[in-house]
C-alpha positions in Angstrom: 82.5 -10.7 -104.4 84.6 -11.6 -101.4 83.8 -8.2 -99.9 80.1 -8.8 -100.3 80.4 -12.2 -98.6 82.2 -10.6 -95.7 79.6 -7.9 -95.3 76.8 -10.5 -95.3 78.6 -12.4 -92.6 79.0 -9.4 -90.4 75.4 -9.3 -89.1 75.5 -13.0 -88.3 78.8 -12.6 -86.4 77.4 -9.7 -84.4 74.3 -11.7 -83.5 76.5 -14.6 -82.3 78.7 -12.3 -80.2 75.6 -10.4 -78.9 74.4 -13.6 -77.2 77.6 -14.5 -75.3 78.2 -14.3 -71.6 80.6 -11.6 -70.5 84.0 -13.0 -69.8 87.1 -11.1 -68.8 90.7 -11.7 -67.6 89.7 -9.5 -64.6 87.3 -9.9 -61.7 85.4 -7.1 -60.1 88.0 -7.2 -57.4 91.6 -8.3 -58.2 91.4 -10.8 -55.3 88.7 -12.0 -53.0 87.9 -9.2 -50.5 84.7 -10.4 -48.8 84.0 -13.5 -46.7 81.9 -16.2 -48.4 78.2 -16.4 -47.8 77.9 -19.6 -45.8 74.2 -19.9 -46.9 75.4 -20.6 -50.5 77.3 -23.7 -49.5 75.8 -27.0 -50.7 74.0 -28.2 -53.7 71.4 -26.2 -55.6 69.3 -27.5 -58.5 66.9 -26.2 -61.1 65.7 -26.9 -64.7 67.0 -24.7 -67.4 65.1 -24.1 -70.6 67.0 -24.6 -73.8 65.8 -24.0 -77.4 65.6 -26.8 -79.8 65.9 -26.8 -83.6 62.1 -26.9 -84.2 61.6 -23.6 -82.2 60.5 -25.5 -79.1 62.0 -25.4 -75.7 63.2 -28.4 -73.6 64.0 -28.2 -69.9 67.0 -30.0 -68.5 68.2 -30.3 -64.9 71.3 -28.5 -63.8 73.0 -28.6 -60.4 75.4 -26.1 -58.9 77.5 -27.1 -56.0 79.3 -24.6 -53.8 82.0 -25.7 -51.4 84.3 -23.7 -49.2 87.9 -23.4 -50.3 89.0 -20.6 -48.0 87.1 -18.0 -45.9 86.8 -15.9 -49.0 86.6 -18.4 -51.9 84.4 -21.1 -53.2 84.9 -24.2 -55.3 82.1 -24.3 -57.8 80.9 -27.2 -59.9 78.1 -27.1 -62.4 76.7 -30.4 -63.6 73.8 -31.5 -65.8 72.9 -31.8 -69.4 75.1 -29.0 -70.6 76.4 -30.4 -73.9 75.7 -27.1 -75.6 78.7 -25.7 -73.7 81.2 -28.2 -75.1 82.2 -25.8 -77.9 83.3 -23.3 -75.3 85.8 -26.0 -73.9 84.8 -25.4 -70.3 83.4 -28.9 -69.6 85.4 -31.8 -68.1 83.4 -35.0 -68.4 79.9 -33.7 -67.5 81.0 -30.9 -65.1 82.2 -27.3 -65.3 84.6 -26.7 -62.4 86.0 -23.5 -61.2 86.7 -21.1 -58.3 84.6 -18.2 -57.3 84.4 -15.3 -54.9 81.8 -12.6 -54.0 82.1 -8.9 -54.8 79.5 -6.3 -54.0 78.7 -3.6 -56.5 75.8 -1.1 -56.2 74.6 -3.1 -53.2 74.3 -6.2 -55.2 76.3 -9.4 -54.7 78.2 -10.7 -57.8 80.0 -14.0 -58.3 83.4 -13.7 -59.9 83.7 -17.2 -61.4 87.1 -18.2 -62.7 86.7 -21.1 -65.1 89.3 -22.3 -67.6 91.3 -19.1 -67.5 88.4 -16.7 -67.9 86.4 -14.7 -65.3 82.6 -14.8 -65.7 80.6 -12.3 -63.8 77.1 -13.2 -62.5 74.7 -11.4 -60.2 73.4 -13.5 -57.3 69.8 -13.0 -56.3 68.1 -14.5 -53.3 64.3 -14.7 -53.0 63.1 -16.7 -50.0 64.5 -20.2 -50.5 65.4 -19.6 -54.1 68.8 -18.7 -55.6 69.3 -17.2 -59.1 72.7 -16.8 -60.8 72.4 -14.4 -63.6 75.5 -14.1 -65.9 76.1 -10.6 -67.4 75.8 -10.5 -71.2 78.7 -9.5 -73.3 76.6 -6.4 -74.4 76.4 -4.9 -70.9 79.3 -2.6 -71.9 80.8 -1.4 -75.1 84.1 -0.5 -73.5 87.3 -2.5 -73.6 87.9 -3.1 -70.0 91.6 -3.2 -68.9 91.4 -3.7 -65.1 89.3 -4.7 -62.2 88.7 -1.1 -61.3 87.3 -0.3 -64.7 85.1 -3.4 -64.6 83.6 -2.3 -61.3 83.0 1.2 -62.6 81.3 -0.2 -65.7 79.0 -2.5 -63.7 78.1 0.4 -61.4 77.3 2.5 -64.4 75.3 -0.2 -66.1 73.1 -0.8 -63.1 72.6 2.9 -62.7 71.4 3.6 -66.2 70.0 0.4 -67.6 66.2 0.0 -67.4 66.8 -3.8 -66.9 70.2 -5.4 -66.4 71.7 -7.1 -69.4 71.8 -10.8 -68.6 72.7 -13.6 -71.0 69.4 -15.5 -71.1 71.1 -18.7 -72.2 73.6 -18.7 -69.3 71.3 -18.1 -66.3 70.1 -20.4 -63.6 66.9 -19.1 -62.1 65.0 -20.3 -59.0 67.6 -22.8 -57.8 66.4 -24.9 -54.8 68.7 -26.4 -52.2 69.0 -30.2 -52.7 70.9 -32.9 -50.8 
């Protein structure tokens, strides 16, 4: 009976893990290699769509603030109605704080965001005055990555063969606009 329960929980567990943002102890580069993009500095805001229990969606404001730490690193702060992230233990008060740096892979800029001991990888897209930060999903690779070099190779491979990149839809901030 215990074995049957375990087998029944396996699909649930795989669905939960399938929807997680990719995190790693490694960044794309072991240390920051590129200068910061000065045009990212400042505050950016958008509304994010979140599912509710009754199969509806509600939009809540989120703000991302980039400040310069060094010529190659940012301080990053994400604020807003992000209570859903409390189980991940990344929120202090109402803000997620961390450090970030840019890496370029396959001619695409990526943020390596170091938050609470884990590295999150997100593609940065610019479209006119809009900014989108698209976190890679856990499912982007099936390999166990053991170094920055392997992570870079896996991202290059993923963007070469995937029809559409594998983003975590719950952990994306699309169409951010610059705010004061």
